[in-house]
N, C-alpha and C positions, 0 to 999 in steps of 0.2 A: 442773414443767411443761416440756414442749419448747419452748424458744424459739429464734426464728432467730438464728443466730450472728452476730457482727459481722464480717463479712468484710474482712480487710485484704489479700486477695490474695496473689497468690505471694510468697514470702519475697524481700525486696529489691527488689519490683517496685513502684515509686513509682505508676505508674499504676493498678495493681490496688487499692494503698492508697486513691488518691483517689476511685476508684470506690466503695469500700467506704464511705469518708466520706461520699460523695454519698448511697448507699442509705441509710445510718442516718439521715443528717440528714432526709432525705424522711420516712422512718418515723417519727422523732421528731415532726417538724411535724405529721404526719397524726394521731398519738397525743393530742399537746398539744391540736390543734384539736378532737379528738373529745371530750377532757374538759372543754374550756372550754365546748363546746357542751352537754354533759351538765350542767354547772353552772348555765348561763345559762337552760336550759330549765326546771329546777325551781326558779329563785331569781331569776328577771328582775327581779322588782320590788326585790328586795333590791339586785341589782347595779346598778340604776338609781339607787337612793339612795347606794349606795356611790359611783358614778361622780360624783353631784352631790357628796357630800361631799369628794371628792379634788379636784373642779374649785374649791370655795370654798377648800379647804385650799391648793391651788397659788395661787390668785389672790391670798390673803391673802399669802402668803410673797412674791409678786412684788411686790405693792404695797408690802410692806415695804422690799424690796430698792429699788426705784425711789425710794422715799421718801429712801433714804440719800443720793442725789444733791441733792433738794431740802432735806434738812437741811443739807448742807454749804455748798451753794451761795446758798441764800436765807437760811439763819439762822446757820450757824457763822461763815463768813466776813465776813458784815457786821457782826456782833457783836463781832469781833476789829477793826475798823476804827473804832469809835466809843469815845468816852472815857467815856460813861454808859450801858452797855448795858442794854435793858429784855427780861426774860427771859419776860415773861408770855406773849406770842405763841408762843415755843418750847415752854412747858409745855404750852399748849393742843393744840399739833400732836402733841407726845409723847404726849400722852393719847389723842387720836384714834388714833395708832399703836398704843398699848396695846390699845385695843378691837379693832382689825383683828387684832391677833395673838392675842388671846383667842379671836375668832370661830374664827381657824384650828385653835386648841388642840382646841376644842369639835368643831369639823368632823372633825378627825383621830381624835380618841378614838372619836366617834360611828361611823365608817365602819370603825375597826379592830374595835371591838366587834361591829359587824354582819358582818365579815368572818370572825369566830370563829363566830358562829352558821351562816354560809354554810359554811365549813369541817366543821364538826361535822355539819350536817345531809347534806352531800354524802356523808360516810363512812358515815353511817347508810344512805343510799340505794344507796350502792356496795355495802356488805356484804349488804345484802337482795337486790340484784340477783344478785349472785354467788351466794349462797347458795340463792336460789331456782333458778338455773340448775344447780348442784351437784346438787340434790336431782332434777332431771330427767336427768341423765346416766346412761349405761348402766354396768353394772359393769365393762365392758372398760376404760373411762375410768379407774377406780380401780386396775386392774391394772398400768396403766402408768405411775401418777404416786404417789408415796409421801405419805402422810399429813402428815408434816412439810413436804414441799415443797408442798401445798396450804394447810396453816396459814400459811405463811410469807406466802402472797398476802394472806391475811385480816388478818395483823399488820403486818409489816414494810412490804410493799407500799402497804396501804392507808395505814399512818401517814404514810408518806413524802409520799402525795399530801395529806394533811391540813397538813403543814408547808408544802407548797408553795402550797396555796390559800390558807392564812390569812396567809402572808406575801408570797410572791413575786406572786401573782396581783394583789394590791393595789399591790404596787411596780411593776409592769408599767403598770397603768393610770395610777398617779400619774406615773411616769417619762415616758409619752407625753405626757400633758397638760402636765407641766412643761416637757418639751423644745420643744413647739409654742410655748406661751406665752412662754417665755424667749427663744427665738430670735426672735420677732417684736419683742421688747423691744430685743433686742441689736442688730437690724438698725437699729432707730428711733435707738439711742444712738450707734452707730458702725460704719460698714461694714467698715474695715480691721481692727478688733478682732474682729468676727464671722468674718471669713476665718480670723484665726488659731486662733479657737476651734474652727471646723469641723475645721481640719487635725487639731488635737491629738484631738478626738473621734472622727475617721476612724481614727486609728492605735490608738485604744483599742478601738473596735468591731471591728477586724480581729485584734488580740491576743485579744481575749475570744472570738471566734468560732474561731480556730484552736486555741486551748487548750481550750475545750469540746469540740471535735470530737475531739481526742485522748483526752480522759478518759471519754467517753462509754461507749466499749466496756468499759473498766475498771469504770465503774458496773454495767454488766450482770452482768459475771462476779461482782462483789462480792454482787449480789443472788442470783444462783444458787449461789454458794458459801454464803451464809446460808441459804439453803434446804436445801442438803445438811446444814449443821450442825445445823438444826433437825430434820430428818429422822433423823439418827443420834442424836441426844439422846432423842427421843421411842421409836426403837426400843430403846435401852438400857434406858430405863426400863421398857419394857413386858416387857423380856427380862432383867432383873435375877437372876431365880432361876437361869435357865439360865446366864447368865454366872458365878453364884457356884458352880454345881454344876460346871462345869468349870474353875473357877479361872482366868478368862479376863480379870481384872480389869485387869492389866498389857497384855494385847493390846488390850483396848477403849481402854484411856488411850492406848495408842501409834497406834491407829486416829484416835482423836479429834484427837490432836495434830497428826497428817498434814492432816485436813481444815480444823482451825481454822487452821493455818498457811497453808493454802490460801487462806481467808477473810482473813486478816492481810495476805497478799501483795496480793491484789486489792484490798482497801480502801486499803492504801498507796499503790498505784499509781494509783488513782482519785484519791485526795484529794493527792497530792504535784504534781499537774499543775493541778488544781483550785484549791489553794491558792496557787498563783503569780499567778494572776489579779488579786487584790485588790492585792497590793503593786505589780504592775507597773502597772495602772491607777491605782493612787494616786500612783505617782511620775510617771507621763505627765500626771496632772491637776496635779500641783506644777509641773512643766516648764511646762505651758500658763499656770498662774498667773503664772510669773515672766516669761514671754515677752509676756504681755499687760501686765505691768506697767512692762516695759521699752519696748514700742510704744507704750502710752498716754500715759507720761512724754514720750517724743520727740514724739508728735503734741501735746502740751498745751504743750512749749516752743517748737514750730514749728522743729525742728531738721532737718527733712527738705525739702530744697529743691524736690523733686519732687511734694510734697503741696501741694494747694490749701488756702487759708485756710479754706475751709468745712469742712474735715475736722478742723480744730483742735478738742480738747476740753477741758472744764474739769477740774478737781481732782475735783469732785465725781460728774461721770461716769466718771473712772478708777476711783473707789471703787465706785460703783455696777456697773459692768461688771465689776470683779473679783468681786463677790458674783453677778452674772448667770453668769458663766463658772462659779462654782462649782456654781450650780443647773443649768447646762447639761451639765456633765460628771459631776455627783453621781449622776444616775440611772444612767450607766453603771458606776459604781462600786458602787452599790446592786445592780445585776445581777450584777455579777461576785462580790459577796459571797453571793450567793443562788445561784451557779451550782452548788454541790454539791448543795442541796436541789432545784434545777430539772432536772439531770441524773439525779438519783436518782428523782426523781419521775416523769421521762420513762420511764424502764426500770421503775419500779412500775406505771405506768399501763399500759405495754405488757403485763405479766404480768397485772394485773387484767383488762383487757378480753379478753385471750386465754382466761381462764377464762370470762369472761361470753360470749364467742363460741363456747365449745366446741359441738360438735354434740350436741344432745339426744337421748335414747333415742327412736327412731322408732317410731312407733304407727300402723298404718293399719287396725286392727281398728274396726269400727263396731257389731258386735253386743255387747249389753251385757246385765248380770244385773239383772232387777227383779222383786222379789217372789218369788223361786224360780224364774224362767223366763228363758231366753234369749230376748231381744227384738230382731227385726230393726229397723234405723233405717227412720224415714220415707222413702219413694220421693221426696219432694219435699224433704225436709229441714226442713220447718216443725215449728213445735213443736205446732201443732193437731192434726197428722196423727200419731196414735200409731203406732208400729211395731209389727208383728204379732207375736205369741208363736211362736218356733220350736219349743222343747220345754221341759221342765222341767229344771232343773239336776240331773243324776244323777250326774256324777262317772265317766263312762265315756270313760277316756284310752286312744287306740290309737296306735302307732308303726308307721309302713309306709315300709320302706325308707330308714331315716334314716342320713346320713351327716353327720357334724360334726367341725371342728376350729377350735380357737381362733385358731389363724393359718391362713391359706390353704394353706400347703405341708405340713401335718402334719397328718393325720387323726386324730382321737381315737376316734370311733365310725364302725363300717363296718356298713351294712345292718341296722340295729336295726329288727325288727319285733316289735311286741308287741301283742296283743288282751287286753283286759280286759273286765270286766262290772262295772257299778256295785254297789258294796258288797263287792267283793273285795278281799282282801288280797294284794299283790304284793310279793314280797321280792326284793332284789337282793343277791348274793353274789359275792365273787371277791377277788383279792389287791389290794394298793395300785396304783393307776393302771389298774385294770380299766376304769374308765369310769362306776362307779355314781353318784357325785355328780354328773360331767356330764350324764347323764340327767335328774336331777332339776332341774338348772338349765334344761334345756331345756323341762320341763314348764311353769315358770314364767315362760318366756320371758325368764329373764334374758340368754341369747344365743338367736339366731336360726340355725336349720339352714342347711347349705348346699344339701342336697337332700333329696328324701323329703317326707313329710309328718307331721303329729300333728294327730289329730282329738280334739276333746273334745266328747262326746255328739253325735257325726257332724258337727261344724262344724269346719272348718279352724282350727287354733288360733290363725293370723296373722290371721283374720276377727274375732277377738274382742278386745274393748278390754281393754288390758293391766291396767288397774285394776280391772275386772270379774273377769278372770281370776284374778288375785291374790287377790281377796276371796273367790273360791269355794274357795280352798284355804289351808291353813296349814302352816308348815314348822317343825320343830324341829330347829335346827342342831346339830352335833357341838361347835361351839364357841359356848357361851352367852354372849350379851352381855345385861347389865342396865344399866337407864339410872339415873341419878341421880333419887331420889323415893322413895316408900314402896313396901312390898311389895305392897301392894293396887293401887297404879298401875301396877307393872310388870305384874302379872297382866291388868289392864284394858287394857293397850298391845294386847293381841289384838283387842278390840271396845270402842271408846272409848265407847260409849254403854250399855257392861255396867252394871248395879247393884254394889254391894258384896255383895248376896246372891249374885249371879250369880258373882262373883269367888270368893267363900268357897266356892260349891259346886264350882266347877271346882278348886279346890285340894283339896278333900275328895275328889273323884273319883281323883285321881293320888296321892293319898297325901302331899300336902303341908301339910296342915291341922295335923297334930300338931307338927312342928317349927316351922311359923311361929308358933303360939301359945306356944312356949316361948321365942320372942324377947322382947327387952326391952319393946317396945311392941307386939308381935303383928302384925297386919296394918298397923299404922302405922309400923312400924319403917322408919327411914330408911337408904336403900341409897346407897353411895357407892363411887367406885373400881370400877365394874362389879361391884359386890356383893363386895369383897373380904372383908366381915365374915362372909361365908357360906362353907361347904365348897363344893367343886365338885360334889357330889352335890346339895346344896340349891339351888345355882344351876339345876341342871339340872331339878329338879323344879319350881322357879319357871317355868322356859321351857315346860314341858310343860303347866303349870296354863294358861299365857297361850294356849297352842295351843289347850286345851281350851275356854277361855271364848270363842273366835272362832266354835265351832261350824260349820265348813265342811263342803261336802259331800265333799272331799277332803283328806286328812291325809296329810303327807309327814315321815317319820320318819329324820333322816339320823344314824346311830350315836347315837339318843336316850338309850340306857341306858349308853353307854361310859364314864361317869365315875361310875357309882354302885356301890355294894358289892353283894354278892350279896342280902342281905337287903332292901335299899332297892330293887334291881332287881325282888324279887319284888312289892313294894307297888305299883311304877309299874307292872309289867306287868300287875296286875290292874286299875289305872286306866285304861291304855292300851286293854284289853280292852274296857272300857266305852266309851271314846270311839271305837273302830273300829266299834262296831255301826251298821250301815246306812250306813257311809261306806267310799269307795274309799281304800284306805291303801297307800301305797308305803313300804317299809321298807328302810333300808340297815343291815345289821347283820355286825358280825365274829362275835358270839357265835350261832352256828348253831342254838344250844338255843332262842332267841327266835323263829325263824322256821318252827319245825316245823310250826305250824298254819295256814302261808300257803296260800292257794289255788293261788298259782303261785310257784315259786321259779325266777329266772332267773340263771344261772351266766354272768358275764362273764369275758372273758379277752382282754385286749389290745384292748378296745372291740368285741369280737364277742360274740355269743350262743353259748357254747359247748353248753350243755344248758338245758332249761327243763321244768318239770314241778311235781308235788306231792313232798313230802318222801319219802315211799315210792317212789312212780316212781323219782326220781333215785338212790335208795339201791338200789334193783333193778337199775339201770343199771351199778352199780360203776364209774362214771366218775369225773370231777375233783369233783363235789360228794361222791360217797361217800369220796374220799381226805381232802376237806377236813374231812368230818363225823367221822369215824374218827381223824384225826390222822396218817393214815400218810404224807401229803405236806403240807408247810407251803409 
């Protein structure tokens, strides 16, 4: 997917780099805020319980830390000053402390388990959101994005969010609560020591922020490189036969090594910076610990002449404050430990939301197909006011002065005008790239034309609801695609409510029944890997049977018999003739013998109609069709 680049500004321009950092940081905050809002909207009650568990866990930890002061000053020091110490009261206090700590452990376990449920549920919802959006995207989107690139969003990017939500999100909540509670307690114990802790914490925050900004751009490159690796592997797996035919194994390995090295380099650069954060913060935390011990001991001994006696502290206060300082700086260390997953997740979230926000396929059509009629929408838009019937669905498709290009600056079709009558067979012939398949794509509204108009039963095709339009026709593609499932399920894909008998009749009609019954389990044979256990011709027959069971008014055959042998073609052609009875049929074929009985044969040449007429009329012209048919010109 096309992602916004991490702009570092002109080479050597520090101001440009800083501007890039600010933009990336702003984008990161916006994406993460959206992610947190998504989680909270779906799991607000769970988040509230998690927050309560974090509060309990933080408070119990704080209580145990503060108890250290009481333990030393009120129990341990007095016991060392008597000849016959009594340990009963100390044992009771330690038991109470143990109960408090046990409560903290239970709370920590509970909220962490709950966060696992939140993270897995969020992943479930995110995958659902992006899959639903993907199913609504136009074909042009998939022309611009590789399958491996999109798969990387579902797998790597979504999984990076899971890691972040299950660990880092709870850590952020816990860190905020711990910092606030600990800071309040530190102020009560000693203001001078609190100042020292704040200074050390400020240095840690600055270092973490700076290093995080530097590494984020590399994390984005890492995710993009990972998508390229996935796409290349998928492409090689699908094209292994071609690779082996041309003995390009070594070349494929060389190309993979190049993109794999790019992934390694980006991952190395991302992690080499992010991994510095933890040791830097760890050493800063140790430095702060030492400074507090020195300052605290000086205050306890009263060695600072300018310090008022009211600021002097006890030994228990020093020990307790040292523990509080750990609790105060530890959240920063925890965040630094999670910096890799947080930065990776921010990039992953950016890519996930980019797919979720992709512009869906536009559809302004309101005329729908109902009970064999085109029905206009109700004028007032209410459910009670039924729309009026315009006409019956007949399959009359006309092109009037159509111009089209996949990109604005390159026209593929020029002034295409075609007039058909319901039930006719219209054949398109011409060389590769003449525009035959493009015309078929326009009938289905896989793409919309730039100018001109297409009418379906006298209705502008743009006024018809796309789902109704596509249900009124079916297409057999040149590249057959079968789904994982049984043979009969793949036939039923043409019309999900079709019975087993309907599917079997469709298979018999196109001549597929014979080979299906010879399979191990007949119609219940399981197909996998796009029907890899079938021949290409058998897969094509199943695709034709799938079209037959749909029983639409318009039938489109895009090189439907290109992958079958001559004998099988005769069987298929017999079945196709039965299917085409009473239906408008558009046929694309390189074998001109299959279109001799067409009502109209349209010869295309570089996106223009060169000739049109019946087989006999075109032969009499002795033009381009004649040369194609007789083989005098290829």
